[in-house]
N, C-alpha and C positions, 0 to 999 in steps of 0.2 A: 610146325613152322609158323612164324609170324606172317600175318597177311597184311597187305598194304591197302590204304584207302585214302582218297583225297579229302574225305569229310572229317577226318580227325586231325588234330594237331600233333603229328608224329614227328619227333625231333631226335637228333643225336646230340648229346651234350658235347661241348667243346672240351679240349684237352685239359688235364689237371693244372697246367701252368697258367690257364686263363683266369683262375680264381685265386685271389689273395684274401686270407682270413681277415675279417673286420676287426678293428681294435676292440669293439664291444662284441663279444661272441654271441651268435644267435642261440636261442634256447629251443631244445627239442624234447618231445616226449615220445618214447619208443615202446610200443607194445610188442613183446617178443617172448620166445622161450629161451632156454639156456644154451642152445647149440648153434643154430644156423647163423644168427646175427653176431655171434662171438667173433667170427672171422673178419668182420669189418670194424670192430671196436677200436683197434689200434689206429686205423686210418681216420676214424671219426674224431679221435682226440686232436688231430691236426686242424680240424675245422672248429671244434668247440668242445669244451668240457662241461658246458651247461646242458647236461642231458639227464632227463629222468627216465630211468630204465624200469618199466613196469613189467613185473613177472608174475606168473601164476604160482600157486603153492599147492598144486594138486597132483604133482608127479608122484607116481607110486611104483617106480621101477628101480632096479639096481641097488646101489648102496643106500639110497634114500629110503627105499622100501623096507629094508631091514631095520633102519633106525625107527621109522614110523611104526613098524610091527611091534617092536619091543618097547619103545619109549613113548609112542604116540606123538602128537603134535603135527604141525604142518610140514610139508616137504620143503627142504631147504636146498636141494641140489642145484636147481636152476639159479637161485640167488647166489650161492657160493661160487658157481661157475662164472657168473657175470662179475662178481666182486674181484675174482682173481684176474680176469681180463683187464679190469680197470686199475689194478694195483700198480704201485710204483716199481720201476725197473732201473732207476737211475743210479743206484749204489749197489755195492757188493752185498750189503746186508739186506737190502730190499729184495734182491734176487734170491738170497738164501731163504728169506721168509716165504717168498712166493713159491719157491721149490718145495719147501716143507708142506705148506698148506695145499699145494697142488698135487701132492704125492698120492698114489693109489697103492694099496697093498696087493700082494700077489693073488692070483685066482685060486691057487691051491690053499684050501682052508687051514691046514696045520701050519704051513709056511706064513700065511697071512697073520695068524694069531701070534706066532713067534716074533715076527717083525713088529707087530703092534706093541707087544710088551717091551721090546727093545726101544721103541720110540717113547712110550709113556714113562719108561724108567730113565729117560734122558741120555741113553747110551748110543743112540743111532747116529750115523755119520750125517744125517740130515740136519742135525743141530749145528754142524760146523758153519761158522760165519754168522750165527744168530747171537747177538749180544745178550748179556744177562737180563736186562729189563724185559726184552722181548721174549726171551727164553722162559722166564718165570711166568709171564702173563699167559703165553700160549700153553705152556705145560699145565698151569693151574686148571684150565678149562678142559684139557684133554684128560687129566686125572679125574676131574669132576664127572666127565662123561663116563669114564671107566667105572667110577663108583656107582653111578646110576645103573649101569649094566649089572654090576655085582649085586645090587639091591634086589634084583629080579631073578633069583636062582631058578625059578620055574621056566624061565625063557632062555633058551640057548642062543646066544647072539653069534651070528656068522660074520667074521671079519673079511671074508673073501671079497677081493676087489674093492675094499672099503676106502673111502676118500678121507684123508686126514682133515681136510678142510671141512667136510661134512660133520666129522666127529667134534671138531672144535666148535663149529656153529651150533650143533645140538647141545653141547655142554653149556655154552653161553646162554642159549635160549631157555634151557631148563633152570639154570642158576638165577637168571633175572626174571623168569616167568614172563618174558616179553620178546617177541620176534623183532620188534623195532630196536630194542636195546642190543640184541645180538648182532644185528646188521650194523649198528653204530660202532660196536666194539670191533667187529671184523674189518670195517672200513678204516678204522684208525690203525689197527695193527698192520694192515696191508697198504696203508697210506694211499687211499683213493683220493683224488682231487676233491676238495670240499664242495665244489659246485656240481659234482657228479653224484646223482642220487640213485640208489637201488631200492625200489619200492615194491614190496609185496602188494598185489592188487587187493588182497584181503589181509589185514593185520590181525592175526589170530594166534592163539596158543593151542588151538584144537586141530584135530585131523580133519582134512577136507577130502571128500570123495567126488570125483567127476563122473558123470554118467552121460550117455548119449542115446538119443532115440533115432532109429533109422526110419526111412520112409515106408518100410514094410511093417513097422510097428515093433520091431525088435528093440529091446533096451540092453545096452552093454554097460556094465559097471566097471569103473576104474580106467584111468588114463592109459595105462600100459596096455590093457586089453583092447582099447579102442585103436590105439596108434600102432603098436607093434607087440602082439601077444608073445609072452615069454615062453621059452622052451623048458622052463623049470630050473634053469641054471643061473649063475650070477655073471654070465658072460656080458661084456659091454654091449650096449644096444647098438644095432646097426639098422637104422630106420630105412635105409635104402635097399636092404636085403630083399632080393627077388623072391626068396622062399616064403616071405610073409603072405599068408592067404588073403585074398580079397574079401572085403566086406560083402555080406549077402545083399546089401542094398545101400544106396547112398545115405549119408548122414543128414538128418533133418535138422537137428539142433543138439547142443550140449547144455547140460544143466548140473547143478550141484545136488547131491543126494545125502541123506542121513547116513550115519556110519552103519546102521543096521538095514538100510533099505536095499531093495532089489529091483524096483520098478519106478515108473514116473510118479506113482502115488506118494513116494517117499522124497519128493523134491523139497529142497530147502532153499532159503533165499538169504545168503550171508550178506553182510553190509560191506560196501566198498571202503577201502582205505581212504580217509578224508584227504590225506596228502596227495593222493592221485588226482582227486577232483580239483584241488588247489592248483596243481601243476597244469592240468588240462585247461584251466581257465586263463592261463597266462603265457604259455609257451608260444614261440613263433612258428612252430611246425609240429604236426602230429604224424607219426609214422607207424604204419602197420608192417612189421618186418616180415621177411621171408621165413619159412619154417613150417611146422605142422599147423595147418590152418585151424582145425577144430580143437586140437588139444594144447596148442601153445598160444594161439592168438585169441580165439573166441572165448576161452574161460575168463579173460579179463574184460570182455566186451558185454557180456550178458548181465552184468550187475547194474542195479538201479542207479541212475545218476550219470553213468558214462555216456550213454547215447544222448541224453538231454544236453550235456555240455558240448560234446563234439558237434552236434548239429547246429549249435548256436554260434560257433566260431567261423570266422571268415579267412583264417590262415590256411596255408597249404596243408592238405590232408592226403598223405601219400601212401599208396600201397606198393610195396616192393614184391613183385610177383616172383614166385618160385620158378626155377629153371627146369625142374623135373616134376613128374607126378609122384605121388606116394600112395599108400594104402587109403588115406583119408580123402584124396582128391582124384582118384582114378577117373579118367575121362572128362575132367573139368576143362572148360575154357576160361579165359580171363574174366569174362562176365560172370561165370559161376562163382569165382572167388569174391567178386564185388557183391553179388547177391547174398552169399553166405555171411559176409561181414555186416551188410546192411540188415539182414534178418536178425543177426545176433544183437546188434545195437538197438534194433527196434523191439527186441524180445518178442518176436512175431509169433512164435509157437508155444509160448509159456502161458502164464496166467493172463487171461484176456483183459483183466483190470490193470495190468502192469505193462501194457505194450504201447509202442509208438507207431506212427505212420509216416515217418520221414522218408524221402526219396533217397536212393543211393548216393546221388551227388551232394547231399548234405553231409555225408560222411567221408566220401572219397572224391577228390577233385583232380588227382594226378596219379598215373601209373608209371613206375619205372620197371622196365622189362629187360631181362638179360638177353642179348643177341644170341640167336641160335638156340633159344630155349625150347622145351618140348610143349609148353602150354600154348594152345592156339589163341591168337589175339583176334577175337571176333569184334572187330571195330564197330560194326553197325549196332550190335547189341549194347556195346559200351555207350555209343552215341544215344541210344534209346534211354539209357539210364542218366543221360546228361553229363557223361564223362567224355571229354574231347582231348585232354592233354595226356598223350601216351608217348613216353620218352624211352628210346632204346639205348641201352647202356652196354659197354664192352663187357664181355664175359670170358671166363676161363673154364676149362674142363678139369674137374677134380676127379681123381681116380675112384673115390668112393661115392661122392655126392652127385657126380654128373656135372651138368652146366650150372655154374654159380656166377654171381656178379664179380667182376674185377673190382676189388675194394676201392682203389683210387678213383676209378671212373664213377663208381656208385656215389661216393662221398662228394665228388665234384658235381655230379648231377643234382644231388640234394642241396649243395651249397648254392648253386645257381637258382634253383627254385625258391629257396628261402631268401636269397639276396634280392630277387626281383620283388618278392612280397614286401620286404622291409623297405626297399627303395620306393615302391609305389605308396606305401603308407607314409613315408617321410615327406614325399612330394604333396600328398593330400593334406597333411597336417600343416 
């Protein structure tokens, strides 16, 4: 439960009716994964569509894992998931396109393969409502994806639980030999607002492998093995599943590994997407979203250039605290989240010639906390890090995820934070 203390500026945001969107929408950059933040994307659109969604490309689970195994390349599942959440829903055709690209094949492998062939041959009912131009564009890249599978007869591709959007994305990426071009095409096909950007933190055509080092010296290879070890099936991931075993020790850091590597000696240092740095330098607010701390958020923070720019900004830098613990953060308090983010941005435990020494409050200056959440709010420790602005936000209980933010209350709290920053800057200028 949250603790109270007079030394911190702990506030409850006003109701959603207190905030009216500005004629000129504020700009945000959000570091997140593909699941937890998706639930508030629709509400965020009411505040602003000027949002840069920065996502990792190191996921190696589920449908994405099978594509990467057979065809190589970066993981696109989180990017596809966010693109779909941002896609247009205003017309019947937009909904039909969203339904098609959001469809998953059955878990049963023979049924999945049969349904896939029905789709790729243009005979499935999912094509209903999709006009000829859209149909031909989408189908062309699905067919291209299928041809790439057939060109690898030695690799048996499993369509079980496959995402049609992932298949389309992979086909476009391979055709253009560009992840950015594939995102551009997907964004246009799904009619994402032009000012909403979906940015891979690393723009690459190569496979990326995430590793983590525990405090006991253990090294774990692969995002899925770190966050939610698979049972060997293609079942949808349940990150909140209580049967997931605990880590033998807390996570010290995450890093990128070579495709052949098995320990920290095989660490590699990919280059951050320059578009991410451009956006970081100019947005009105930087947000670290709720979700898997070490496998969804930190992979975007450990890259050279990210910490340098964030520490130089004076805008709101807001951590959205999780409402429940998971395998990665068992036993964490709020200040543990802050320390982990600061360590990642400082690259504290990597190459000693590549580290920074900035204090946590140069990276985070406000916490939004879901009421009745499980994470203890250790105010005195937060104060010792120079963080005094802790804002409690209405929450709801999700049957699967536990305590999560009430989307309207969360976006209202963000709106007020950004609004005060913009107002103070306007007065000063």
